[in-house]
C-alpha positions as CSV (number, residue, x, y, z in Angstrom):
1,M,15.8,-47.4,-93.6
2,S,18.7,-45.7,-92.0
3,D,22.4,-46.4,-93.1
4,K,23.1,-47.1,-89.1
5,A,20.6,-49.7,-89.0
6,R,22.3,-51.6,-92.0
7,V,25.9,-51.1,-90.5
8,L,24.7,-52.5,-87.2
9,F,22.9,-55.3,-88.9
10,D,25.9,-56.3,-90.7
11,A,28.0,-56.2,-87.6
12,L,25.8,-58.5,-85.9
13,D,25.3,-61.1,-88.8
14,L,28.1,-63.0,-87.7
15,D,27.7,-65.9,-90.2
16,H,26.8,-63.4,-93.0
17,D,23.6,-65.2,-94.1
18,G,21.6,-62.1,-94.3
19,T,19.3,-62.9,-91.2
20,L,20.1,-62.7,-87.3
21,T,19.4,-65.4,-84.9
22,R,19.2,-64.7,-80.9
23,A,22.5,-66.2,-80.6
24,E,24.2,-64.0,-83.2
25,V,22.5,-60.9,-81.5
26,I,23.6,-61.6,-78.1
27,A,27.1,-62.9,-79.0
28,A,27.8,-60.1,-81.3
29,L,26.4,-57.4,-79.0
30,H,28.7,-58.8,-76.2
31,A,31.9,-59.0,-78.4
32,K,31.4,-56.1,-80.6
33,G,29.3,-53.7,-78.2
34,P,32.1,-51.6,-76.9
35,T,33.5,-51.2,-80.3
36,L,30.2,-50.2,-81.9
37,V,29.6,-47.6,-79.3
38,A,33.1,-46.1,-79.7
39,Q,32.2,-46.0,-83.5
40,G,28.9,-44.3,-82.7
41,V,27.1,-47.0,-84.5
42,V,24.9,-47.7,-81.5
43,P,24.4,-45.4,-78.3
44,A,25.9,-46.7,-75.0
45,W,22.5,-47.5,-73.6
46,G,21.8,-49.6,-76.5
47,V,24.2,-52.3,-75.6
48,G,22.7,-54.3,-72.8
49,D,23.2,-57.8,-71.2
50,A,22.0,-61.1,-72.8
51,D,18.6,-60.6,-71.3
52,A,18.2,-57.2,-73.1
53,S,19.7,-58.3,-76.1
54,S,17.0,-61.2,-76.1
55,A,14.1,-58.9,-75.2
56,L,15.3,-56.6,-78.3
57,F,15.1,-59.8,-80.3
58,D,11.8,-61.0,-79.3
59,E,10.3,-57.5,-79.9
60,A,11.8,-57.2,-83.4
61,D,10.7,-60.7,-84.5
62,A,7.5,-59.7,-86.0
63,N,6.8,-62.8,-87.7
64,G,7.9,-65.1,-85.1
65,D,10.1,-67.1,-87.2
66,K,13.0,-67.0,-84.7
67,V,15.2,-65.0,-87.2
68,L,15.5,-61.4,-88.1
69,S,15.4,-59.9,-91.6
70,F,17.0,-56.9,-92.1
71,E,13.7,-55.3,-92.3
72,E,12.4,-56.4,-89.1
73,F,15.6,-55.4,-87.4
74,A,15.7,-52.0,-88.8
75,A,12.2,-51.2,-87.7
76,I,13.0,-52.0,-84.4
77,V,16.3,-50.1,-83.9
78,N,15.3,-47.3,-86.0
79,R,12.4,-46.6,-83.6
80,R,14.4,-47.3,-80.4
81,F,17.3,-45.6,-81.2
82,G,15.6,-42.5,-82.9
83,W,17.2,-43.0,-86.2
């Protein structure tokens, strides 16, 4: 898994519990998106609105448990962002 995926996951994990919820992904990308883009953590086109963030979450939630593990998250962002 890429180091960029880990940095992004940790930035989105607002409660630091090791998983991501839909609400965390949407809130964190809204609040931290511009900073993450400026830092080169995520491409500008990778930070969308709430609908785009929600769709990314649904695509990544491979087991349907409504939370993302690092492995689920990394698999989708590594593929989507070409890492």
